[in-house]
Residue, then its C-alpha position, 0 to 999 in steps of 0.5 A: m443461501n441459494l442464488r440463481f443465474h441462467q445460462l444458455g441451454t436448459c440447465v439452471m445452475t444455483r450458486k451457493y457461497g461457501k468454503k470451496r476454493p475456486a479453481a481460478s480466482a475468476a471474480a477478480v478476473a471479472i472485475f479487472g478484466s484479465t489475468t495477471q499476465s496481461v494486466a500488470p504493465v511491465k515497467t519501462n524506463t526511468t523517464t516515465t512520469s508516473k511516480s517520483q524516481s529520485p530527488q536528483r531527478d527533481l533537481a534536474e527539472i529545476t535546473n532545466l527551469l533555471e536555465n530559462t531565466t533572466l537575471l536583472e542586475s540591481t545595486d541592492e538586489v536581484t530579481v529573478l524572472l521567468e522568461k516566456t518560453s515553452l511555459e508561456s501556456r501556463v504563465n500568462s503574466l508574472n503578476n499571477p502565480l501559477d495555480l498549484e491545486n492539480i500538482g499533487q495529482d502526479s506524485s512526481f511533484k510531491d516533493t518538488p521545491s517551489l520557486s518564485d516568480e520574484t525572488t529577492v536575494d540578498s547579494t547580487i548573483e552574477t551567475i548561477v554556478s550550480l543549483e545547489e549554491t543557487l537555491a540555498p539563499i533564495e527565500p520564496k515569496i510567490e509560489v511558482s509550479i515546476p512543470h514536468t520536464p522529462v530528463s535523462i540525468s540519473p542520480t549518482p550515488l556517493p562512493i561506498n566502501p568496497r566491502l560494504a558495497a559487496s554486503l549490500s549487493p542483493l539490495l543495490a542490485a535489486y533496486e537498479k533492476d527495479n527502477g533502472y538507476p542505482l540506489a543512492t547514498k546520502n548524507w543525514d543532512d540530505v535526508l532531513a533538509p533544513g527547516s523540516s520538523i521530524q516526529k517519531i511515531a511508531e516502531a515496527s519489528y526492524a524499523e523506526v518510523f518518523r513523520i517529516t514535515n516541512p512547508v511543502g507537506s509531510s512524508i514518512l521516513k522508515l529507518l532500518r539499521l542494516k547488518v553489515p560487516t563494516d559495523p561489527t556492533s550490528k551483528k549483535s544488535d537485535t534491532a538490525i536486519k539482514v540485507e536479504t531480508v529487507v530486499s523484498e519488502m522494498r521491491l513490493m513497496n515499489a511494485l505496489t506504489e501505483i495501486p490505489g490503496f497501497v502506501k506510496f513509495k517515494d524513494a530509498h537511500i543508503v545513509e551511513g553513520k550515527p543519526p544526528a540531533a534531530f533524531v535524538t530529540a524525536y526519540e526522546g520526545h517519543l518517550d516523553a509522550g508516554g511511548e516505549s522503545y525497543f530501539p537503542h538511543p540514537n547516541k549509543i549507535s555506532k558511527h559506522a552504522v548503515f541504515l536504509a532510509i525508505e521514504l513513503g507518503d504520509a497515510g495518516h494514522v494506523l487503524e489501532k489508533y484511530p477512533i472509529k466514530n460511526v458505521d460508514q467509517l467501518w464500511d469504508i475501512f473494510l471495503g477499501v481494503v477488499i478493493a485494494l487487495a483484489r486489485a493487487e491479486i490480479e495485477h501482482e498475485f499479491e498476498h499480504r500475509d500480516l494485515h493487522e490493525n497496525n498495517i492499515c492507515i486511515l486519513e480523513r480526506t473529507p471532514p465527517q461533517a462534509a462527507p456525503k450522506p448515504n441514501s437510506k434506501s440504497p445498500h450502497k455502502f462504500g465512500n460515504s465517510g470521507l476516509e481514505i484507506t492505505i495498506l502498508d508493511y509488506g515484511l511477510s508479503r508475497a507478489t509477482i513483480y515486473p522488473v524494468s526493461s533495459s537495453s541489455n534486457p528489453s523484456p525481463a521475466p517476472e519475478t516472485v518476491f516473498y518472505n519465507l516464514e519458515s525462517d522465523t517460526a516464532v510467528f506460529s507460536s503466540f497464543e492469546p485465547s479469546t482476544i483480537a490479538g489471539v485471532q491474529f496469532d491464529t491466522y498465522r498458523r492457518m496460513r501455514a497449515y493451508l499451505f502445507s496441507g495443499g489447501a485441505s486444512n486451515t486449522n489454527a492448532n499449535t500442533p497440526s496433523k502429522a501429514i502437515r507436520d511431515a509436509i513442513k519438515q520435507k518442505k513439500h511446499s514453499w512460501e513463494e507459492y501463491m495462495p490468495y486465500s490468505n487475504v481472505l483469512w486476514l479479511y476475516f481478522l479485520m471483520e473481527y477487529l472492526t466488530e470489536v471497535a464498532p461505535k455503540g450508536g444510539r439516538g437514531k445513528p446506527g452502530r454496532q448492532a446494525w453493523v453485525r446485522e448487515t454483515e452476518e452472512l459475510r462473517w459466516l462465509l468468512d469464518p475459517d472455522w465454518v464447516p460444510g453442512n453446518g451453513a444457514s444456506d444448507g438444505k435450501g433448494e433441494d426441491e428445485g427440480e430436475g436439470e438443476e446443478e449446484e455450484e459452490l462459490g468459495l471465497g478463495c480470494a479477496g476478489d471473490v469477497l469483492q464479487y460478494a460485496f458487488d452482488m449485495g450492492w455495497v460497492c458499484e461500478e463507480d467505486l472500481g474506477d476504470a475496472d471492467t464490471s460487465r461481467l461482474s455480477l452472475r447472480e440474477d437475484s443480486y441487487v445489481g441484477l434486480e435493478k437491471k431487471k427493472k430496466s428491462p422486462s426481458p429475463l437474462q438468457 
């Protein structure tokens, strides 16, 4: 397909999509307005309000609120009333509960307990000795929002055995570097608060995944058992993970949490000991419901076991288990992933490297019947299904992150966080031809070939060329390197997966045939087996005349795929939020370009 755009001067360039990787990710820069170094913010200190820093901080905020309360004594009960202090603008009267609708907009309040305007306690409270002792007997009658009050209190972790602390040092140091305060150690009772329900929902390579639900909402708990010297049985466990291996994923969760489309990282904790009865029930319930488990029964775990418990936002169901109902959902899933990846590329030089159907979550924010109806005359495809897409699981991922500044290091240097796939080469040896799982296994090999060939090959062969084998053996390249083309390989996998699970349609509703027809060209552009010279657009434009040049724009990153989607009119400026789209489309014959041309009689010079 030949596509034109004009530049100053007499030269007319023809833009052709193909497989050539551009020298720089210009499309992503055009979308988000800058390069990684100038866009990605350096985190400041622990008092930033953008996300929850720790449960202890929330407790400190409640403490500040309780300090402004008056206790009115009664022979039968105690009534706790808020005094009108700095909260007066939020509390007009004690008879009107505060509006909680906007609390969820700031993740700092997601897990904050609710107090009441008027609360009854069974026995007289003469003084508030401590926050823990006061909150335990209180039964909320009317919900009251807790306004954000910056505090300088940092969580104080429980004491750790010195030998254990030494083995956890990479994890402890990385957490404090990224957050500005220590990684907290907790008891199991603190992880699973009274009144919560727990359900085991999935298993990953080294983690069991649970959904924790309480009256405030729900969260996801990812539980990883660590290999530590204080637990000798962990050394022989196939489901325990090395401390060094888990560091990169935790740091990536923390770094990517503010990017739309990535899982919300709430906090992490170290927990010691055998999991309590609630986890036993959840484990057995998972099996009773027909699930399988690679992990041992909780009762068989050593009392000396040490876990990393990671609390995440509840992102719904994994794509594999979500029944896709219509083509609008296909578009929202694919384009939602593209937009998220493109932004992460420019902000953190991010590569997921394992983006299969179990690492994408789907949440129905708007019921299908209430979702906006697409305009049949418009090519716009995004945002018509009411689905929210979340990317998760960064076990194999790579990114550039920016540690929090401190008094001792006010301008810390960026760091590259990655997983060395050469440490576990089994991922490159699986085969399942003619299946979607086979496409997934091929993708790991293609990434490896692309890396060690310096971008010259993306073969899926189990035995690559001698040049690639020699480069692997001599370690001429490293998985630390940034090669955003890996995101394109996984977008191809996602396109193939969605095509396989697309609904049939019928009765006037578009289905799989419509999806295949509208994505045909993009599927061809994404296909890693496409060979230059065999494309549908090759040979066109040969008689364009003198003075013309041809530029082949390869899909070298997710930003390039987003550029293509924008050119096609599938996404618009509103879909990209505050991104700078003024330089996004360079194609005169793109949908956006044609719409602009209608409004202006003069051609773009």
